[in-house]
C-alpha positions as CSV (number, residue, x, y, z in Angstrom):
1,M,0.0,0.0,0.0
2,I,1.0,3.6,-0.5
3,K,2.3,5.0,2.7
4,A,3.6,8.5,2.0
5,I,4.6,11.0,-0.7
6,K,8.3,10.7,-1.2
7,F,8.9,14.1,-2.7
8,A,7.3,16.9,-4.6
9,S,9.1,18.5,-7.5
10,V,9.4,22.2,-8.0
11,P,10.5,23.4,-11.5
12,V,13.1,26.1,-11.4
13,R,15.2,28.1,-13.9
14,N,18.3,28.5,-11.8
15,Q,19.1,25.7,-9.4
16,D,21.7,27.6,-7.5
17,A,19.4,30.6,-6.9
18,A,16.5,28.2,-5.9
19,L,18.8,26.3,-3.6
20,E,19.7,29.5,-1.8
21,F,16.1,30.6,-1.5
22,Y,14.8,27.3,-0.1
23,T,17.7,26.9,2.3
24,K,18.4,30.4,3.5
25,K,14.9,31.8,3.4
26,L,12.7,28.8,4.1
27,G,15.1,26.9,6.3
28,F,15.1,23.6,4.3
29,R,18.2,21.3,4.5
30,V,20.0,19.7,1.7
31,I,19.6,15.9,1.5
32,T,21.1,15.3,-1.9
33,D,22.9,17.7,-4.4
34,A,24.3,15.5,-7.1
35,P,24.9,15.7,-10.9
36,F,21.9,14.3,-12.8
37,D,22.1,14.6,-16.6
38,G,24.9,17.0,-17.5
39,T,22.7,20.0,-17.4
40,Q,21.0,19.8,-14.0
41,R,21.6,18.5,-10.6
42,W,19.3,16.4,-8.4
43,I,18.7,18.7,-5.5
44,E,16.5,17.1,-2.8
45,L,15.7,19.2,0.3
46,G,14.3,18.2,3.7
47,L,11.7,20.2,5.5
48,P,12.1,20.7,9.2
49,R,10.2,17.9,11.2
50,A,8.8,16.3,8.0
51,D,9.5,13.1,6.0
52,T,8.4,14.5,2.7
53,T,11.1,16.2,0.6
54,L,11.1,18.8,-2.1
55,V,13.1,18.5,-5.3
56,L,14.4,21.5,-7.2
57,F,14.4,20.0,-10.7
58,T,12.7,20.8,-14.1
59,A,12.0,17.7,-16.1
60,S,12.8,18.0,-19.8
61,G,9.8,19.6,-21.7
62,Q,8.3,21.0,-18.5
63,E,9.9,24.4,-18.5
64,A,6.5,26.1,-19.1
65,M,5.5,25.0,-15.5
66,I,8.1,27.3,-14.0
67,G,6.5,30.3,-12.3
68,G,3.0,29.0,-11.9
69,F,0.8,28.0,-9.0
70,M,2.2,24.8,-7.4
71,N,0.0,22.1,-6.1
72,V,1.9,22.0,-2.9
73,T,0.6,23.4,0.4
74,F,3.0,23.9,3.2
75,M,1.7,23.7,6.8
76,A,2.5,25.8,9.8
77,D,0.8,25.9,13.2
78,D,0.8,29.7,13.2
79,V,0.5,31.0,9.6
80,E,0.6,34.7,10.7
81,A,3.8,34.3,12.7
82,T,5.4,32.1,10.0
83,A,4.5,34.6,7.3
84,K,6.0,37.5,9.4
85,E,9.2,35.5,9.9
86,L,9.5,34.6,6.2
87,K,8.8,38.2,5.1
88,A,11.7,39.3,7.4
89,R,13.9,36.9,5.4
90,G,12.8,38.4,2.1
91,V,10.0,36.0,1.1
92,E,7.3,37.7,-1.0
93,F,3.7,37.0,-0.1
94,V,1.1,37.5,-2.9
95,Q,-1.7,36.9,-0.4
96,E,-1.5,37.9,3.2
97,P,-2.7,35.5,5.9
98,Q,-6.5,35.2,5.8
99,K,-8.6,33.6,8.4
100,A,-11.5,31.3,7.4
101,D,-13.8,28.9,9.2
102,W,-11.5,26.0,8.4
103,G,-8.2,27.8,9.4
104,T,-5.7,30.4,8.1
105,A,-3.9,30.5,4.8
106,A,-1.5,32.7,2.9
107,I,0.3,32.5,-0.5
108,F,4.0,33.1,-1.1
109,K,6.3,32.8,-4.1
110,D,9.8,31.7,-4.7
111,G,12.4,33.5,-6.9
112,D,11.0,31.8,-10.0
113,G,7.5,33.0,-9.3
114,N,6.3,29.5,-8.2
115,Q,3.4,30.1,-5.8
116,F,2.7,28.0,-2.7
117,V,-0.1,28.0,-0.1
118,L,0.9,28.2,3.6
119,S,-1.9,26.9,5.7
120,T,-2.8,25.8,9.2
121,P,-3.1,22.0,9.8
């Protein structure tokens, strides 16, 4: 049976710039940074206190996906405090935290314009 999501892939233009954003601004840790196909590296990042990883890699022919809304939602116990901390590190939010009946959510983007939801559990 399926037991987890191993990784989610984020298409990026510049792996070095993306690596800096995700490690310095979001606080992810490098699990793997290895040559892949002569043009890209396989960069796999770990999220604090999570088993799922994020891969900074653009599959051949998928370049048009860079800069869009990603089907990845990150979770934080306190979205407002997390958004404030991330903004202080230079992360741009395209939607400020908004409270709803089901919880709180915000939307931020990375250096390539990929947008992610940040939500309460």
